[in-house]
C-alpha positions in Angstrom: -64.8 14.9 24.2 -62.5 14.3 21.3 -59.0 13.2 21.9 -56.1 12.3 19.5 -56.3 8.6 18.7 -53.2 6.4 18.7 -53.4 6.1 15.0 -53.3 9.7 14.6 -50.3 10.1 16.9 -48.5 7.3 15.0 -49.3 9.3 11.6 -48.0 12.3 13.1 -44.7 10.4 14.3 -44.2 8.8 10.8 -44.2 12.2 9.3 -41.6 13.5 11.5 -38.2 13.5 9.6 -35.9 10.5 10.3 -32.4 11.3 11.9 -29.5 11.3 9.5 -27.4 8.2 9.3 -24.7 8.2 12.0 -22.1 6.5 9.6 -22.3 8.8 6.4 -24.7 11.5 7.3 -27.3 10.6 4.6 -31.1 10.3 5.3 -31.6 7.5 7.9 -33.7 4.5 7.3 -34.1 3.0 10.7 -32.4 1.5 13.6 -29.8 -0.9 12.8 -27.3 -2.6 15.0 -28.2 0.0 17.6 -27.9 3.1 15.6 -29.7 5.1 13.0 -28.3 4.2 9.5 -29.2 4.4 5.9 -29.9 1.4 3.7 -26.4 1.2 2.3 -24.7 1.4 5.7 -27.0 -1.2 7.2 -26.3 -3.5 4.2 -22.6 -3.0 4.7 -22.6 -4.0 8.3 -25.1 -7.0 7.6 -22.6 -8.3 5.0 -19.5 -7.8 7.3 -21.2 -9.5 10.2 -21.6 -12.6 8.4 -17.7 -13.0 8.1 -17.2 -12.7 11.9 -17.9 -16.2 12.5 -15.0 -16.5 15.0 -16.4 -14.0 17.1 -19.3 -14.9 19.4 -20.5 -11.3 20.0 -19.5 -7.9 18.9 -18.1 -7.2 22.5 -15.6 -9.8 22.1 -14.6 -8.1 18.6 -14.4 -4.5 19.6 -14.6 -4.6 23.4 -17.9 -2.6 23.1 -21.5 -3.6 22.5 -22.1 -1.7 19.5 -20.4 -1.9 16.1 -21.4 1.6 15.2 -18.6 3.3 17.2 -16.4 4.5 14.3 -18.4 7.6 13.9 -19.7 7.9 17.5 -17.4 10.8 18.3 -18.0 13.7 20.5 -17.0 17.2 19.7 -13.8 17.2 21.6 -12.7 13.9 19.7 -12.1 15.6 16.2 -8.6 16.7 16.9 -6.2 14.9 14.5 -2.3 14.7 15.0 -0.5 16.5 12.2 2.4 14.7 10.6 4.6 16.8 8.7 6.3 14.8 5.7 8.1 17.8 4.1 11.5 16.8 5.4 11.2 13.5 3.5 10.4 15.3 0.2 13.4 17.7 0.9 15.6 14.8 1.3 14.4 13.1 -1.9 14.9 16.5 -3.7 18.6 16.6 -2.7 19.0 12.8 -4.0 17.5 13.9 -7.2 19.6 16.9 -7.6 22.7 14.9 -6.8 22.0 12.1 -9.2 23.3 8.6 -9.2 25.8 8.0 -6.4 27.9 5.6 -8.7 28.5 6.2 -12.2 27.3 3.2 -14.3 27.9 2.8 -18.0 25.6 0.5 -20.0 24.3 0.5 -23.6 21.0 -1.0 -22.3 19.1 1.4 -19.8 17.5 -1.5 -18.4 20.7 -3.1 -17.4 21.9 0.1 -15.9 18.7 0.0 -13.7 19.4 -3.4 -12.8 23.1 -2.7 -11.5 21.6 0.2 -9.5 18.9 -2.0 -8.0 21.6 -4.5 -7.0 23.7 -1.8 -5.3 20.4 -0.6 -3.3 19.0 -4.0 -2.3 22.3 -5.5 -1.1 24.7 -3.1 0.3 28.2 -4.3 0.4 28.9 -3.1 3.7 25.8 -4.7 5.4 26.8 -6.7 8.3 23.8 -6.7 10.6 20.7 -9.1 10.8 17.8 -7.8 12.9 14.7 -9.7 13.8 11.8 -7.5 14.6 9.0 -8.6 16.7 7.2 -5.2 17.3 6.5 -2.4 14.9 5.3 1.0 16.2 5.4 4.7 15.1 9.3 4.9 15.0 9.6 1.6 13.0 6.8 2.8 10.5 8.5 6.2 9.9 11.9 4.7 9.6 10.4 2.3 7.1 8.8 5.0 5.0 11.9 7.1 5.0 13.8 4.0 3.6 11.3 3.1 1.0 10.9 6.6 -0.2 14.6 7.5 -0.7 15.3 3.9 -2.0 13.1 4.3 -5.0 14.4 8.0 -5.5 17.9 6.7 -5.6 17.0 3.8 -7.8 15.3 6.0 -10.5 18.4 8.3 -10.7 20.0 5.4 -12.6 17.2 5.8 -15.3 18.5 8.4 -17.9 15.0 9.1 -19.5 13.7 10.0 -15.9 16.9 12.2 -15.2 16.1 14.2 -18.2 12.7 15.3 -16.6 12.5 18.6 -14.5 13.0 17.9 -11.0 9.5 18.8 -10.0 8.1 16.1 -12.3 10.6 13.7 -11.1 9.5 14.2 -7.5 5.7 13.9 -8.4 6.5 10.5 -9.9 8.4 9.4 -7.0 5.4 10.4 -4.7 3.1 8.2 -6.6 5.1 5.0 -7.2 7.1 4.7 -3.9 4.6 2.5 -2.2 4.0 0.0 -5.0 7.7 -0.3 -5.9 8.3 -1.3 -2.2 5.7 -4.0 -2.5 7.4 -5.8 -5.4 11.0 -5.0 -4.1 10.3 -6.5 -0.8 8.6 -9.4 -2.3 11.7 -10.2 -4.4 14.0 -9.9 -1.5 11.8 -12.2 0.7 11.9 -14.7 -2.1 15.6 -14.6 -2.3 16.1 -15.1 1.3 13.7 -18.0 1.5 15.5 -19.6 -1.4 18.9 -19.2 0.4 17.4 -20.4 3.7 18.0 -16.9 5.4 14.6 -16.9 6.8 11.7 -19.1 7.6 8.8 -19.5 5.3 6.5 -17.4 7.3 8.9 -14.4 7.4 9.3 -11.5 5.2 12.7 -9.7 4.6 13.8 -6.2 3.9 17.1 -4.2 3.7 16.4 -1.0 5.8 19.4 1.2 5.4 22.1 -1.3 5.8 20.6 -3.9 8.0 18.8 -7.2 6.9 15.6 -7.1 8.8 13.4 -10.2 9.3 9.9 -10.4 10.8 7.4 -13.1 11.3 4.0 -12.1 10.3 2.3 -14.5 12.5 3.8 -13.3 15.7 4.5 -9.6 14.9 3.2 -7.2 17.5 1.7 -4.1 15.5 1.1 -1.1 17.8 -1.2 1.5 15.9 -1.9 3.4 19.3 0.1 6.4 17.7 -2.4 6.8 14.8 -5.9 5.1 15.9 -7.7 4.0 19.0 -8.4 0.6 17.5 -6.0 -2.3 17.6 -4.4 -4.0 14.6 -6.5 -7.2 15.1 -9.8 -5.0 15.2 -8.9 -3.3 11.9 -8.7 -6.6 10.1 -12.4 -6.3 10.1 -12.0 -4.0 7.0 -9.7 -6.6 5.1 -10.2 -10.1 4.5 -6.9 -10.3 2.6 -4.3 -9.5 5.1 -0.4 -9.0 4.6 0.3 -12.6 5.3 -2.2 -13.8 2.8 -0.7 -11.3 0.3 2.8 -12.8 0.9 1.9 -16.3 0.6 0.0 -15.5 -2.8 3.0 -13.7 -4.1 6.3 -15.4 -2.9 5.8 -18.6 -4.3 5.5 -17.2 -8.0 8.3 -15.2 -7.4 10.3 -18.2 -6.2 9.2 -20.2 -9.4 10.2 -17.5 -11.6 13.6 -16.6 -10.2 14.0 -13.3 -12.3 17.2 -11.8 -13.1 18.0 -8.3 -11.9 17.2 -7.0 -15.4 13.8 -8.7 -15.4 13.1 -7.6 -11.9 13.9 -4.2 -12.8 11.5 -4.3 -15.8 8.8 -5.6 -13.5 9.4 -2.7 -11.0 9.2 -0.1 -13.9 6.1 -1.6 -15.5 4.3 -1.9 -12.2 5.2 1.8 -11.1 4.5 3.3 -14.5 1.5 1.4 -15.1 0.1 2.5 -11.8 1.2 6.1 -12.6 -0.6 6.2 -16.0 -3.7 4.6 -14.6 -4.5 7.2 -12.0 -3.2 10.3 -13.6 -3.8 12.0 -16.9 -2.0 14.4 -18.9 1.7 15.0 -18.6 2.3 12.0 -16.2 0.1 9.6 -18.4 2.2 10.6 -21.5 5.7 10.0 -19.4 4.4 6.6 -18.2 3.4 5.5 -21.7 6.7 6.7 -23.1 8.6 5.0 -20.4 6.8 1.7 -20.7 7.4 1.5 -24.5 11.1 2.5 -24.3 11.6 -0.2 -21.5 9.9 -2.9 -23.3 12.3 -2.4 -26.3 15.2 -2.6 -23.8 13.8 -5.8 -22.5 13.6 -7.3 -25.9 17.1 -6.3 -26.7 18.2 -7.8 -23.4 16.6 -11.2 -24.2 17.8 -11.3 -27.9 21.2 -9.7 -27.6 22.4 -10.5 -24.2 20.7 -13.8 -23.4 20.3 -15.1 -26.9 16.6 -15.9 -26.3 14.1 -15.3 -29.1 11.0 -17.1 -27.4 10.5 -15.3 -24.1 6.8 -15.0 -24.1 6.4 -17.5 -20.9 8.8 -15.3 -19.1 7.0 -12.3 -19.8 3.6 -14.0 -19.0 5.0 -15.0 -15.5 6.3 -11.5 -14.8 3.1 -10.0 -15.7 1.0 -12.4 -13.6 2.8 -11.4 -10.5 2.4 -7.7 -11.3 -1.3 -8.3 -11.9 -1.6 -9.8 -8.5 0.0 -6.9 -6.9 -2.1 -4.5 -8.9 -5.3 -6.3 -7.3 -4.0 -6.1 -3.9 -3.5 -2.5 -4.4 -7.0 -2.1 -5.5 -8.3 -4.0 -2.6 -6.2 -1.9 -0.2 -7.4 1.3 -1.7 -11.0 0.2 -1.0 -10.1 -0.6 2.4 -8.6 2.7 3.0 -11.5 4.5 1.6 -13.9 2.8 4.2 -11.5 3.6 6.9 -11.5 7.2 5.8 -15.3 7.2 5.8 -15.5 5.9 9.3 -12.7 8.2 10.5 -10.6 5.4 11.8 -7.2 7.2 12.1 -6.5 10.3 14.2 -3.6 11.6 12.0 -3.5 14.1 9.2 -0.6 14.1 6.8 1.1 17.3 5.3 1.2 15.5 1.9 -1.6 12.9 1.8 -1.1 12.3 -2.0 1.9 10.3 -0.8 -0.3 7.4 0.1 -2.9 7.7 -2.7 -1.6 4.8 -4.9 -0.5 2.6 -1.9 
């Protein structure tokens, strides 16, 4: 009596379709790390596991025995909290409509930006110093609001920006506020360290009218409002953390000691370069126009205000810092894309474009 052989059964099994990858949904290749994955996802986790030499097992790293938990969701776990940021855009629109708070007259627009920057970074009526040991939802929201409105107010001191339609002004602010904040906080931290206001492992920022200090080594970051993973667990996605970024950037800033005019140029170059790099059409034309104009104003500042004809070394040092920041922005964008693929965060923003160039 004939019966199916084991080889025939194996052949039938091999012809059955493989389940899709539990990470990205593409065609699965096999069981890797306890889950069905495609070749690309298996290679990704194999490479990342080599970096986890400090953790003996994945249990100790994630608290669960399987790494493939980022997409292991049940149907009832797809809910995302909605964060409405329209109020922030409305506030910014009012600032743009009002214009500069203090009239400033200067023949060189870059020097006018420098005076405006000084007013925003070091408020005259600031008298409080706060040491932050924990950052949660409320602190993050307050920081976002301060950063967004600060760059909005600063750009009101730029005449060429003020000549644009308000709709375009707001679009530019939305796309440059995060990268502006990186450099501005770096410069503020460098000044604070040089003046011995803070320790070497601290970063500093003016938030509203308070001077805020925090120690990156001991800072407690609470992300429970936006993800089920801890801050330490999310470092899995990023070999270059904020502490390393600060260490790589603060010392060059200390060595350079830029004037307010130089810092204003660095901020403009970084912001408008990022704007033109990621956007075509009108925004690209505006970014190129602004960069050309500001380069001429910087030349005028060196030659006519400072009497310096050979300033190439200063420019090189400034661009070296900006290029480092751009590299960190790129790495952070890659990290954010990975987190998006793995659905790490359970929040949804009303205006996701606010974070596209961060």
